[in-house]
C-alpha positions in Angstrom: 9.3 -0.1 -5.9 6.4 1.0 -3.7 4.6 4.2 -4.1 4.6 6.9 -1.4 2.6 9.8 -0.8 4.5 12.8 0.0 3.3 15.7 2.4 2.2 17.7 -0.7 -1.0 15.6 -0.4 -4.2 17.7 0.0 -6.1 14.9 1.6 -8.7 14.4 -1.2 -8.9 10.8 -0.9 -9.1 10.1 -4.6 -6.4 7.4 -4.2 -7.7 5.3 -1.8 -10.5 3.4 -3.2 -8.4 2.9 -6.4 -5.9 0.8 -4.6 -6.3 -3.2 -5.4 -4.7 -4.1 -2.3 -6.2 -1.7 0.2 -2.7 -0.3 0.9 -3.7 3.3 1.2 -5.1 4.8 4.4 -6.2 8.3 5.6 -3.7 10.0 7.9 -3.9 8.8 11.5 -6.0 5.9 10.7 -4.7 2.3 11.9 -4.1 -0.2 9.1 -4.6 -3.8 9.0 -2.7 -6.3 6.9 -5.9 -8.2 6.3 -7.8 -5.1 4.8 -8.3 -6.1 1.2 -6.1 -9.0 1.1 -6.6 -12.8 2.1 -4.1 -12.6 4.7 -5.2 -14.3 8.0 -3.6 -15.1 11.3 0.1 -14.5 12.0 1.9 -13.3 8.8 5.5 -12.1 8.2 5.3 -9.3 5.8 7.9 -8.7 3.1 9.5 -6.2 5.1 10.0 -8.7 7.9 7.3 -7.2 10.0 5.3 -10.0 12.0 1.7 -9.2 12.6 -1.5 -10.7 13.3 -3.4 -10.0 10.0 -6.5 -8.4 11.8 -4.5 -6.5 14.3 -4.5 -2.8 14.0 -1.1 -1.2 13.1 0.1 2.1 13.9 -0.4 4.7 11.0 2.5 5.6 8.9 1.4 9.3 8.9 -0.9 11.2 11.1 -1.2 14.3 8.5 -1.7 12.9 5.3 -2.8 9.8 3.4 -0.1 7.0 3.4 0.6 3.8 1.7 1.6 0.8 3.6 4.7 -0.3 1.9 4.2 -4.0 2.5 0.9 -4.0 0.8 1.9 -1.8 -2.3 2.5 -3.8 -5.4 2.6 -0.6 -7.8 -0.9 -2.3 -9.2 1.4 -4.8 -10.8 -0.9 -7.7 -11.9 -4.0 -5.5 -11.9 -3.2 -2.4 -13.9 -0.8 -0.9 -16.4 0.1 1.7 -13.9 -0.1 2.7 -10.3 -3.9 3.8 -10.0 -3.1 6.1 -7.0 -0.8 8.2 -9.2 -3.0 8.1 -12.1 -5.9 9.8 -10.1 -3.9 12.1 -7.9 -4.7 15.8 -8.7 -1.5 17.2 -7.3 1.0 14.4 -8.4 2.0 13.5 -4.7 1.8 9.5 -5.4 5.5 8.9 -6.4 7.9 6.0 -6.5 9.5 5.3 -3.0 13.2 5.0 -3.7 13.8 3.5 -0.3 11.7 0.6 -1.2 12.7 -0.5 -4.7 11.2 -3.8 -5.8 11.5 -5.9 -9.2 8.3 -6.8 -11.2 8.9 -10.1 -10.1 9.1 -9.2 -6.6 6.0 -7.2 -6.8 4.1 -10.1 -8.4 5.4 -12.4 -5.6 4.0 -9.8 -3.0 0.7 -9.7 -5.1 0.5 -13.6 -4.8 1.2 -13.3 -0.9 -1.5 -10.7 -0.4 -4.1 -12.5 -2.4 -3.6 -16.2 -1.8 -2.6 -17.0 -5.3 
């Protein structure tokens, strides 16, 4: 499953540089599918969202850091555990029960994001 950031987030930013998929953004900041990935042109994300990889997308949250579910692989294929959760000082990076995915699915998402 993807990871989400709860509203207990203190906006410290410790998680953002740790994400190998560039899936974490500061609140109110637009995100792009191409950030930290090899995605180019028109792409269909795992959720079915069709975007131009370089077009800015609306922020998921305006108040706290957020994780773009379509880019989160729980660090599968990169690290033993989600790095955002490992560095979060207030434990607000938690599994997102609304987006449960198997390890195989997360590895497929990693391959999609990074052109493997």
